[in-house]
C-alpha positions in Angstrom: -176.9 118.3 1.1 -174.4 119.9 1.8 -174.0 122.3 4.5 -171.9 125.1 4.4 -170.0 127.0 6.9 -169.1 130.4 6.5 -167.8 132.8 8.2 -169.2 136.2 9.0 -166.4 139.1 7.7 -165.6 141.1 9.9 -165.2 145.1 8.6 -161.4 145.6 8.3 -160.2 148.5 10.4 -159.3 151.5 8.8 -154.9 152.4 9.1 -154.6 155.8 9.3 -150.5 156.0 9.2 -149.0 157.0 12.7 -148.5 160.4 13.2 -145.8 162.8 12.7 -144.0 164.7 14.8 -143.3 168.0 13.4 -139.6 168.5 14.9 -139.0 165.1 12.8 -140.3 166.2 10.1 -138.8 169.6 9.5 -134.9 167.9 10.4 -135.9 165.6 7.6 -137.2 168.4 5.2 -133.2 170.5 6.7 -131.4 167.7 6.5 -132.3 167.3 2.3 -131.8 170.3 1.7 -128.4 170.6 3.1 -127.8 167.2 1.0 -129.1 168.6 -2.0 -127.2 171.7 -1.5 -123.6 170.6 -0.7 -124.2 167.7 -4.0 -124.8 170.8 -5.9 -121.6 172.8 -4.6 -119.6 169.7 -4.7 -120.7 168.9 -8.4 -120.0 173.2 -8.7 -116.3 172.6 -6.9 -115.7 169.6 -9.1 -116.5 171.8 -12.8 -114.1 174.5 -11.2 -111.1 172.3 -10.7 -112.0 171.0 -14.1 -111.7 174.4 -15.4 -109.3 175.3 -13.8 -106.4 172.7 -14.6 -107.4 173.3 -17.9 -105.8 176.7 -17.8 -103.1 175.9 -15.9 -99.2 174.9 -17.3 -98.5 171.3 -17.5 -96.4 171.2 -14.0 -99.1 172.2 -11.9 -101.0 170.3 -13.2 -99.5 166.7 -13.1 -98.8 167.7 -9.3 -102.5 167.9 -9.0 -102.6 164.3 -11.2 -100.4 163.0 -8.7 -101.5 164.2 -5.9 -104.6 162.6 -6.8 -103.1 159.4 -7.1 -101.8 159.3 -3.3 -105.1 160.4 -2.7 -106.9 157.7 -4.3 -104.1 154.7 -3.4 -104.9 155.8 0.4 -108.5 155.7 -0.1 -108.2 152.6 -1.8 -106.3 151.0 0.8 -109.3 152.4 3.5 -111.9 151.0 1.4 -109.6 147.4 1.7 -109.9 148.2 5.5 -113.3 148.4 5.7 -114.3 145.5 3.0 -112.5 143.0 5.4 -113.7 144.3 8.8 -117.3 144.0 6.8 -116.4 140.5 5.9 -115.1 139.0 9.7 -118.9 140.8 10.7 -120.5 138.8 8.2 -118.7 135.9 9.3 -119.6 136.0 12.5 -122.7 136.9 12.8 -123.2 133.8 10.3 -121.8 131.7 12.7 -124.7 133.5 15.5 -127.3 132.5 12.9 -125.8 129.1 13.1 -124.6 128.4 16.2 -126.9 130.0 18.5 -130.3 131.0 16.8 -131.0 128.2 15.1 -131.1 125.5 18.1 -133.4 128.3 20.1 -135.3 128.0 17.5 -135.7 124.4 16.9 -136.2 124.0 20.4 -138.8 126.8 20.2 -140.5 124.7 17.5 -140.3 121.4 19.9 -142.4 122.7 22.6 -144.7 124.6 20.4 -145.6 121.2 18.8 -145.3 119.0 22.0 -148.1 122.3 23.7 -150.2 121.4 20.4 -149.8 117.4 20.6 -151.1 118.4 24.7 -153.7 121.1 23.4 -154.9 118.5 21.4 -154.9 115.4 24.5 -156.7 117.7 26.6 -159.2 119.1 24.1 -160.7 115.5 23.7 -159.6 114.0 27.7 -161.2 116.9 29.1 -163.3 119.0 27.4 -165.3 117.2 24.9 -167.0 114.6 28.0 -167.4 118.0 30.2 -169.3 119.7 27.6 -171.2 116.8 26.7 -172.0 116.0 30.4 -173.2 120.5 30.5 -175.0 119.8 27.6 -177.1 116.6 28.8 -177.8 118.5 32.5 -179.4 121.4 30.3 -181.6 119.1 29.1 -182.5 117.0 31.9 -182.6 120.6 33.9 -184.9 121.7 30.9 -187.3 118.5 30.5 -187.6 119.0 34.4 -188.9 122.8 34.1 -191.6 121.2 31.9 -192.7 118.5 33.6 -192.7 121.0 36.5 -190.5 119.7 38.7 -188.8 123.1 40.7 -184.8 122.5 41.6 -182.9 124.6 44.2 
């Protein structure tokens, strides 16, 4: 005969979403409307610029093309600098993780393992004997109650 110990399952508490502040919701909605409107205006500007460039003569178009090429070159320089800064930041983060966070995690793991050993030792050598002694004393008390001897 095997006895199966099944623990009763507790009902899962219903988790309601946190209340949303109306001011934050309004701010998010305004931001979404603004970004959408900005995107539509940018698209309209690009289309109007293309139409304008198609209707002008070649000299104006070539000047605008040259300015656009210069702008793109400057933008690529800015992106290159930003990527360099990003690479430096990522390398410092990796250095931080390897040299500072990993030793802290290892020390914490070591502490947890020693705490686990301490609790196992205390459970075996202190708690179990005290529980057994209390159960024997409770049985003795019950026996004395059945016999009719009064305790103080």
